[in-house]
C-alpha positions in Angstrom: 7.4 13.4 2.8 10.4 11.4 1.7 9.2 8.0 0.3 12.2 5.8 0.2 12.8 2.8 -2.0 16.2 1.5 -0.9 17.3 0.2 2.5 20.7 1.8 2.4 19.2 5.2 1.9 17.4 5.1 5.3 20.2 6.5 7.6 20.9 9.4 5.2 17.2 10.2 4.6 16.5 10.0 8.3 19.2 12.7 8.8 17.7 14.8 6.0 14.2 14.6 7.6 15.6 15.4 11.0 17.7 18.4 9.8 14.7 19.7 7.8 12.6 19.6 11.0 15.3 21.2 13.2 16.6 23.8 10.8 13.5 25.0 8.9 9.8 25.8 9.5 8.8 22.6 7.6 7.8 19.2 8.9 9.4 16.3 7.1 8.9 12.6 7.5 10.7 9.6 6.1 8.6 6.5 5.0 10.4 3.5 3.5 7.7 1.9 1.3 8.1 -1.6 2.7 7.5 -0.4 6.3 4.0 0.5 5.2 3.4 -3.2 5.1 3.7 -3.3 8.9 0.7 -0.9 9.5 -1.9 -3.6 9.4 -0.5 -6.1 12.0 -2.4 -8.9 10.2 -0.8 -8.4 6.8 2.7 -9.7 7.2 1.8 -12.9 9.1 -0.7 -13.6 6.4 1.7 -12.7 3.5 5.2 -13.6 4.6 6.5 -17.2 4.4 10.3 -16.5 4.7 12.2 -17.0 7.9 12.8 -14.2 10.3 15.3 -12.7 10.5 16.8 -12.7 7.1 14.2 -14.1 4.8 13.4 -10.6 3.6 16.4 -8.3 3.1 17.6 -7.7 -0.5 16.4 -9.4 -3.7 14.3 -11.5 -1.3 10.8 -12.8 -1.1 9.4 -9.3 -0.9 11.5 -7.5 -3.5 11.5 -10.3 -6.0 7.7 -10.7 -5.6 7.3 -7.0 -6.3 9.4 -7.2 -9.4 7.5 -10.2 -10.6 4.3 -8.2 -10.3 5.5 -4.9 -11.7 7.8 -6.1 -14.5 7.6 -9.9 -14.6 8.7 -10.1 -18.3 12.1 -8.7 -17.4 12.8 -10.9 -14.3 15.4 -13.5 -15.1 13.4 -16.3 -13.3 16.2 -18.8 -13.9 18.4 -16.7 -11.6 16.0 -16.5 -8.7 17.9 -18.2 -5.8 17.9 -17.9 -2.1 20.8 -16.2 -0.4 22.0 -16.3 3.2 23.3 -13.5 5.3 26.4 -15.0 6.8 26.3 -13.1 10.1 22.6 -14.0 10.6 23.8 -17.6 10.8 25.8 -16.7 13.9 22.4 -16.3 15.8 23.9 -13.3 17.6 21.4 -11.3 19.7 23.3 -8.2 18.5 24.3 -8.5 14.9 21.4 -9.6 12.5 19.4 -8.0 9.8 16.0 -8.3 8.0 14.4 -5.7 5.8 11.9 -4.9 8.6 14.3 -4.5 11.5 17.9 -5.3 12.6 19.8 -6.2 15.7 20.8 -3.5 18.1 24.4 -3.5 16.9 24.4 -4.7 13.3 27.6 -4.2 11.3 27.0 -2.2 8.1 29.7 -3.3 5.7 30.2 -4.3 2.1 27.4 -6.7 1.0 30.0 -9.0 -0.5 31.5 -9.5 3.0 28.3 -11.3 4.1 26.7 -12.5 0.9 28.1 -14.6 -2.0 25.5 -13.2 -4.5 23.9 -10.1 -3.2 20.7 -12.0 -2.6 19.8 -11.6 1.1 16.7 -13.8 1.8 14.4 -16.3 0.4 13.8 -15.2 -3.2 12.5 -18.6 -4.2 9.4 -17.9 -2.2 8.5 -15.0 -4.4 5.4 -15.0 -6.5 3.7 -12.4 -8.7 0.6 -12.7 -6.5 2.6 -11.8 -3.4 3.9 -8.9 -5.3 0.4 -7.7 -6.2 -0.7 -8.1 -2.6 2.3 -6.2 -1.2 1.9 -3.4 -3.8 -1.8 -2.9 -3.1 -1.2 -2.9 0.7 1.7 -0.4 0.4 -0.3 1.9 -1.8 -3.4 1.6 0.5 -1.3 2.5 3.6 0.5 5.3 1.7 -2.7 6.9 0.8 -4.0 6.6 4.4 -0.7 8.1 5.7 -0.8 11.0 3.3 -4.3 11.9 4.4 -3.3 11.6 8.1 -0.1 13.6 7.7 -1.5 16.3 5.5 -4.5 16.9 7.8 -2.8 16.9 11.1 -1.8 20.1 12.9 1.9 21.0 13.1 3.6 20.0 16.3 4.0 23.0 18.5 7.6 24.1 18.9 8.8 25.6 22.2 12.1 27.1 23.1 13.2 25.2 26.2 16.7 26.6 26.4 17.8 28.0 29.7 20.1 30.3 27.8 19.8 31.4 24.1 21.7 29.1 21.7 25.2 30.3 20.8 24.4 30.0 17.1 21.6 31.8 15.2 18.7 29.9 13.9 19.7 28.5 10.5 18.5 29.7 7.1 16.3 32.5 8.5 14.0 30.2 10.5 11.5 32.2 12.5 12.0 32.2 16.2 10.3 29.5 18.1 7.2 30.7 20.0 
């Protein structure tokens, strides 16, 4: 299991998990910690106050709340300010972002090209209590997931090629049954 803690890592770690599954006998899965907050469909509506999309993205309501809870003494509270994502303001059905999802054709670029400060979302809505609630929910769902994933049988793999692949199975992987 790859437990991810940073949004920009998702595409790369997704590829790592996929290649692990395709090129080895292992089963690998990627879990960004914040996505665990979406398991209980009642949690986010009860917890989140920020706008969607864009209220939770980077140094936002969620991430700032988490830091306030985990290490509040080192949070520079005087610098907690909301930050807009400029392309979200276009209201495009294609190009928009939020920590929990993005538009179908969202431009990934330098953060400085769409944010003046690097804050993407409504950090001013953050509280230590929200951080505690998010932390406890993420841990609860992570534990549930580990029990589920560890105890489930491996997915059966079958060779559906009409003709054998032109390349040998990588890294000594056993033939598919």
